[in-house]
MIKOLKE-179054 format. One line per field, with one value per residue (C-alpha): residue in one letter; x, y, z. Coordinates in Angstrom, 2 decimals, always signed. Layout:
<sites>
res <- c(A,...)
c1 <- c(X,...)
c2 <- c(Y,...)
c3 <- c(Z,...)
</sites>
This chain:
<sites>
res <- c(M,G,E,G,V,R,Q,T,I,L,R,V,N,A,R,L,A,G,L,L,E,E,A,R,C,A,L,R,G,E,R,D,F,G,V,E,E,V,R,K,I,R,Q,P,V,E,E,M,A,T,I,V,A,R,S,A,E,L,R,R,M,Q,P,E,L,T,G,E,F,D,L,Y,K,A,R,L,G,E,M,Q,T,T,L,A,Q,I,R,A,M,L,L,A,R,Q,A,S,L,E,A,R,R,A,Q,L,S,A,V,S,Q,W,I,N,A,F,R,N,T,R)
c1 <- c(+0.20,+3.12,+4.00,+0.11,-0.31,+3.11,+1.61,-1.61,+0.00,+2.18,-0.89,-2.73,+0.05,+0.89,-3.17,-3.08,-0.29,-2.53,-5.46,-3.39,-2.09,-5.63,-6.75,-4.19,-4.80,-8.36,-6.90,-5.10,-8.16,-6.81,-10.13,-13.24,-13.52,-16.50,-18.12,-17.09,-13.51,-14.58,-15.48,-12.07,-10.55,-12.44,-12.01,-8.26,-8.97,-11.52,-9.43,-6.24,-8.75,-7.81,-4.34,-4.32,-6.04,-3.07,-0.49,+0.89,+1.28,+2.57,+5.39,+6.67,+6.32,+7.61,+9.81,+10.34,+6.65,+7.30,+8.32,+5.15,+2.95,+4.87,+4.09,+0.49,+0.13,+1.97,-0.19,-3.44,-2.05,-1.35,-4.91,-6.76,-4.55,-5.66,-9.14,-9.63,-8.20,-10.57,-13.28,-12.30,-11.82,-15.67,-17.07,-15.44,-16.83,-20.34,-20.20,-18.99,-21.89,-24.34,-23.23,-23.68,-27.17,-28.14,-26.89,-28.52,-31.81,-31.51,-30.73,-34.07,-36.00,-34.65,-35.53,-39.15,-39.49,-38.22,-40.92,-43.51,-42.71,-42.87)
c2 <- c(+0.25,+2.33,+2.80,+2.96,+6.02,+7.63,+7.03,+8.76,+11.79,+12.20,+11.67,+14.23,+16.56,+16.52,+16.91,+19.99,+21.77,+21.57,+22.67,+25.46,+26.58,+26.40,+28.73,+31.26,+31.07,+31.99,+35.24,+35.95,+36.12,+33.13,+30.69,+30.71,+29.56,+28.15,+25.24,+22.43,+23.50,+23.66,+20.27,+19.12,+21.35,+19.06,+15.48,+15.24,+16.85,+14.33,+11.46,+12.59,+13.16,+9.55,+10.07,+13.45,+12.00,+9.84,+12.42,+12.38,+8.41,+7.99,+10.85,+8.59,+5.43,+6.78,+9.62,+10.11,+11.24,+14.10,+16.22,+15.13,+16.03,+19.55,+20.04,+19.09,+21.44,+24.36,+23.50,+23.95,+27.10,+28.61,+26.94,+29.06,+32.52,+31.70,+30.88,+33.90,+36.14,+34.64,+35.50,+38.98,+39.06,+37.60,+39.77,+42.69,+41.59,+41.05,+44.96,+45.57,+44.09,+45.43,+49.01,+47.97,+46.44,+49.84,+51.82,+50.07,+50.15,+53.82,+54.16,+52.06,+54.56,+57.37,+55.86,+55.44,+58.61,+60.21,+57.81,+59.46,+63.08,+62.56)
c3 <- c(-0.09,+0.48,-3.20,-3.75,-1.51,-3.06,-6.49,-5.78,-3.88,-6.97,-9.24,-7.02,-7.27,-10.85,-11.57,-8.94,-10.81,-14.12,-12.30,-10.97,-14.37,-15.58,-13.14,-13.57,-17.54,-16.45,-14.22,-17.44,-19.55,-21.69,-20.79,-19.06,-15.10,-14.18,-12.05,-14.45,-13.14,-9.35,-9.89,-11.45,-8.43,-6.31,-7.08,-6.09,-3.14,-2.25,-3.23,-1.03,+2.13,+3.30,+3.07,+4.51,+7.50,+7.88,+7.16,+10.55,+10.59,+7.19,+7.82,+10.24,+8.84,+5.36,+5.31,+1.94,+1.67,+3.68,+0.64,-1.18,+1.43,+1.86,-2.22,-1.79,+0.92,-1.23,-4.07,-2.19,-0.55,-4.10,-5.27,-2.72,-3.22,-7.19,-6.55,-4.41,-7.33,-9.71,-7.18,-7.02,-10.71,-10.89,-8.76,-10.71,-13.75,-12.12,-11.01,-14.42,-16.06,-13.55,-14.56,-17.99,-17.30,-15.67,-18.53,-21.32,-19.03,-19.04,-22.88,-23.06,-21.00,-22.83,-26.10,-24.78,-23.42,-26.94,-28.92,-26.55,-27.11,-30.75)
</sites>
């Protein structure tokens, strides 16, 4: 099982690295970031849940896993920061869309008033 745990951690760390890059691309405006992307992030985190629950024991029994656990923790921290940035970006986009909606509504009202005065 020890090698299975190591392989799982390696696979999850690699998957998180890819997902982190996708999230960073979204921040740069190179791709969309929505519900499906959040689900993709959730899957490897859930996969690691039982391993993380045993991490103290595993670190003692297999000290060679320490670096992999540290990398996992670092990637989760980076993901948390990136997701907070994405949230801020989405909130800004929402505010911008709301301002545009209000502007369109004002223009529509102006056009209706103009039509009524003719």
